[in-house]
C-alpha positions as CSV (number, residue, x, y, z in Angstrom):
1,X,118.4,-31.4,13.4
2,X,117.4,-32.1,9.9
3,X,114.7,-34.4,11.2
4,X,113.4,-31.7,13.5
5,X,113.6,-29.2,10.6
6,X,111.6,-31.5,8.5
7,X,109.0,-32.1,11.3
8,X,108.9,-28.3,11.8
9,X,108.4,-27.8,8.1
10,X,105.6,-30.3,8.2
11,X,104.1,-28.6,11.3
12,X,104.3,-25.2,9.6
13,X,102.7,-26.7,6.5
14,X,99.9,-28.1,8.7
15,X,99.6,-24.7,10.4
16,X,99.2,-23.1,7.0
17,X,96.6,-25.7,5.9
18,X,94.6,-25.3,9.2
19,X,94.8,-21.5,8.7
20,X,93.6,-21.9,5.2
21,X,90.8,-24.2,6.2
22,X,89.9,-21.7,9.1
23,X,89.7,-18.8,6.7
24,X,87.7,-20.8,4.2
25,X,85.3,-21.9,7.0
26,X,85.0,-18.4,8.3
27,X,84.2,-17.1,4.8
28,X,81.7,-19.9,4.3
29,X,80.2,-19.2,7.7
30,X,79.9,-15.5,6.9
31,X,78.3,-16.3,3.6
32,X,76.0,-18.7,5.3
33,X,74.9,-16.2,7.9
34,X,74.2,-13.6,5.3
35,X,72.2,-16.2,3.3
36,X,70.3,-17.1,6.4
37,X,69.5,-13.5,7.1
38,X,68.3,-13.0,3.5
39,X,66.1,-16.1,3.8
40,X,64.6,-15.0,7.1
41,X,63.8,-11.6,5.7
42,X,62.3,-13.1,2.6
43,X,60.2,-15.4,4.7
44,X,58.9,-12.4,6.7
45,X,57.9,-10.6,3.5
46,X,56.2,-13.7,2.2
47,X,54.2,-14.1,5.4
48,X,53.1,-10.4,5.2
49,X,52.0,-10.8,1.6
50,X,50.0,-13.9,2.4
51,X,48.4,-12.3,5.4
52,X,47.4,-9.3,3.3
53,X,45.9,-11.5,0.7
54,X,44.0,-13.5,3.3
55,X,42.7,-10.6,5.4
56,X,43.4,-7.5,3.3
57,X,45.2,-4.4,4.5
58,X,44.0,-3.3,7.8
59,X,41.6,-0.4,7.3
60,X,41.0,2.4,9.8
61,X,38.0,2.0,12.1
62,X,34.9,3.4,10.4
63,X,33.6,6.7,11.8
64,X,29.9,7.1,12.3
65,X,28.2,9.3,9.7
66,X,26.4,12.2,11.3
67,X,24.2,12.6,8.2
68,X,22.8,9.1,8.6
69,X,21.1,10.0,11.9
70,X,17.6,11.2,11.6
71,X,16.2,12.8,14.8
72,X,12.7,11.7,16.0
73,X,10.3,14.5,15.0
74,X,8.5,16.5,17.6
75,X,4.9,15.2,17.7
76,X,3.3,18.7,17.9
77,X,5.3,20.0,15.0
78,X,4.7,16.9,12.9
79,X,0.9,16.9,13.4
80,X,0.7,20.7,12.8
81,X,2.7,20.3,9.6
82,X,0.5,17.6,8.3
83,X,-2.6,19.6,9.2
84,X,-1.3,22.5,7.2
85,X,-0.6,20.5,4.0
86,X,-3.8,18.5,4.2
87,X,-5.8,21.8,4.7
88,X,-4.0,23.3,1.7
89,X,-4.7,20.3,-0.5
90,X,-8.4,20.2,0.5
91,X,-8.8,23.9,-0.2
92,X,-7.2,23.5,-3.6
93,X,-9.6,20.7,-4.4
94,X,-12.6,22.7,-3.1
95,X,-12.0,25.3,-5.8
96,X,-11.4,22.7,-8.5
97,X,-7.6,22.6,-8.5
98,X,-5.5,19.4,-8.1
99,X,-2.7,19.2,-5.6
100,X,0.5,21.0,-7.0
101,X,3.8,19.1,-7.3
102,X,5.1,21.1,-4.4
103,X,2.1,20.1,-2.3
104,X,2.6,16.5,-3.2
105,X,6.3,16.6,-2.1
106,X,5.3,18.3,1.2
107,X,2.5,15.7,1.8
108,X,5.0,12.9,1.2
109,X,7.6,14.5,3.6
110,X,5.0,15.2,6.3
111,X,3.7,11.6,6.1
112,X,7.2,10.3,6.4
113,X,7.8,12.4,9.5
114,X,4.6,11.0,11.1
115,X,5.7,7.5,10.3
116,X,9.0,8.1,12.0
117,X,7.1,9.3,15.0
118,X,5.0,6.2,15.2
119,X,4.3,3.1,13.0
120,X,1.6,4.0,10.6
121,X,1.4,7.4,12.1
122,X,0.3,9.1,8.9
123,X,-2.5,6.6,8.3
124,X,-3.7,7.0,11.9
125,X,-3.7,10.8,11.8
126,X,-5.5,10.9,8.4
127,X,-8.1,8.5,9.7
128,X,-8.6,10.9,12.6
129,X,-8.9,13.8,10.2
130,X,-11.5,11.9,8.2
131,X,-13.5,11.1,11.3
132,X,-13.4,14.7,12.5
133,X,-12.7,17.4,9.9
134,X,-12.4,20.0,12.7
135,X,-9.1,18.4,13.7
136,X,-7.6,19.5,10.4
137,X,-8.3,23.2,11.1
138,X,-7.1,22.9,14.7
139,X,-3.9,21.1,13.8
140,X,-3.1,23.5,11.0
141,X,-3.5,26.4,13.5
142,X,-1.1,24.8,16.0
143,X,-3.7,23.3,18.3
144,X,-2.6,19.7,18.1
145,X,-3.6,18.2,21.5
146,X,-7.0,16.8,20.2
147,X,-5.5,15.6,17.0
148,X,-2.7,13.7,18.8
149,X,-5.2,12.0,21.1
150,X,-7.3,11.1,18.1
151,X,-4.3,9.7,16.3
152,X,-3.5,7.5,19.3
153,X,-7.1,6.3,19.4
154,X,-6.9,5.4,15.7
155,X,-3.8,3.4,16.4
156,X,-5.7,1.4,19.0
157,X,-8.6,0.9,16.7
158,X,-6.4,-0.2,13.8
159,X,-4.9,-3.0,15.9
160,X,-8.1,-4.2,17.6
161,X,-10.9,-4.9,15.1
162,X,-13.5,-5.6,17.8
163,X,-12.9,-2.2,19.4
164,X,-13.1,-0.8,15.9
165,X,-16.5,-2.3,15.4
166,X,-17.7,-0.9,18.8
167,X,-16.5,2.6,18.0
168,X,-18.0,2.5,14.5
169,X,-21.4,1.5,15.8
170,X,-21.3,4.1,18.6
171,X,-20.3,6.9,16.3
172,X,-22.8,5.9,13.6
173,X,-25.7,5.9,16.1
174,X,-24.6,9.3,17.5
175,X,-24.4,10.8,14.0
176,X,-27.7,9.3,12.9
177,X,-29.5,10.8,15.9
178,X,-27.9,14.2,15.2
179,X,-28.9,14.0,11.5
180,X,-32.5,13.1,12.4
181,X,-32.7,16.0,14.8
182,X,-31.3,18.5,12.3
183,X,-33.7,17.3,9.7
184,X,-36.6,17.7,12.1
185,X,-35.4,21.2,12.7
186,X,-35.2,21.9,9.0
187,X,-31.5,22.6,9.2
188,X,-30.8,20.9,6.0
189,X,-27.3,22.3,5.4
190,X,-26.1,21.1,8.8
191,X,-27.9,17.8,8.3
192,X,-26.2,17.4,4.9
193,X,-22.7,17.8,6.5
194,X,-23.5,15.1,9.0
195,X,-24.8,12.9,6.2
196,X,-21.6,13.4,4.3
197,X,-19.6,12.3,7.3
198,X,-21.7,9.2,7.6
199,X,-21.3,8.4,3.9
200,X,-17.5,8.6,4.3
201,X,-17.8,6.1,7.2
202,X,-19.8,3.8,5.1
203,X,-17.3,4.0,2.2
204,X,-14.4,3.3,4.5
205,X,-15.8,-0.2,4.9
206,X,-14.6,-1.0,1.4
207,X,-11.0,-0.7,2.6
208,X,-11.6,-2.7,5.8
209,X,-13.1,-6.1,5.0
210,X,-12.3,-7.3,8.6
211,X,-14.4,-4.5,10.1
212,X,-17.1,-5.0,7.5
213,X,-17.3,-8.7,8.4
214,X,-17.7,-7.9,12.1
215,X,-20.4,-5.3,11.5
216,X,-22.4,-7.5,9.2
217,X,-23.4,-9.6,12.2
218,X,-24.5,-6.4,14.0
219,X,-26.5,-4.8,11.2
220,X,-29.5,-4.2,13.4
221,X,-27.4,-1.9,15.7
222,X,-26.7,0.2,12.6
223,X,-30.4,0.4,11.8
224,X,-30.3,-2.1,8.9
225,X,-32.4,-5.1,8.2
226,X,-30.7,-8.4,7.3
227,X,-30.3,-8.3,3.5
228,X,-27.3,-10.6,2.8
229,X,-27.1,-9.9,-0.9
230,X,-26.4,-6.2,-0.4
231,X,-22.9,-4.9,0.6
232,X,-22.9,-3.3,4.0
233,X,-21.3,-0.1,2.8
234,X,-24.0,0.3,0.1
235,X,-26.8,-0.5,2.5
236,X,-25.6,2.2,4.9
237,X,-25.2,4.7,2.1
238,X,-28.7,4.0,0.8
239,X,-30.1,4.3,4.3
240,X,-29.0,7.9,4.7
241,X,-29.9,8.7,1.1
242,X,-26.3,9.1,-0.2
243,X,-26.2,6.3,-2.7
244,X,-22.8,5.8,-4.3
245,X,-21.8,9.5,-4.1
246,X,-18.2,10.1,-3.2
247,X,-17.2,12.2,-0.2
248,X,-14.2,14.5,-0.5
249,X,-10.7,13.2,0.2
250,X,-7.2,14.4,-0.2
251,X,-6.9,12.0,-3.1
252,X,-3.1,11.6,-3.1
């Protein structure tokens, strides 16, 4: 009995030891699980921080700005608008006044609108105006059909120098015939206006060396003899008795 009691006492002691070890293991396991959860959460936060540093916080998708859109101008409105400001500036110059600051601002704005309408649109329309001053009056009054067609023709001439040379010669010959006829009829004022137009054509060659080079080989079609030491524009101006006079221009 004493032996069994001692064995039982040993067994009970073992049970207590196993229970103590079990509680200790359970406590250690609980601590370990809490530590593992803390480590996992810390790792997630670390990954988020690294991702933010690498790519930055995700921004909302950009919204299109309505103000950045510039509608394409209406061609009739744009041409009429430019006709009005060119007419106003030429009138001011005709009475000895320079273009006002407001007129310069409007000229810049109307040119910009034409350039949005077509590449070099303002250049082409002003070239058409210079070739036919009547287009300015028509466009300013809202009759833009002829001005638009002339602007389109100027665009073709600008990109094709041989066509430009053909048109220059054709127009020069037509104007010279008209000038001679008016002089023969003693209509000096009308003849002077035609001469002024021809002088502006001659002066335009200073700004177009490519055209001037092509026309130099066709001088006889312009009524000129071959005088290589003279510039072509000066030779044409001398031929019509204009010399180095300056024709009117908008000058801005």
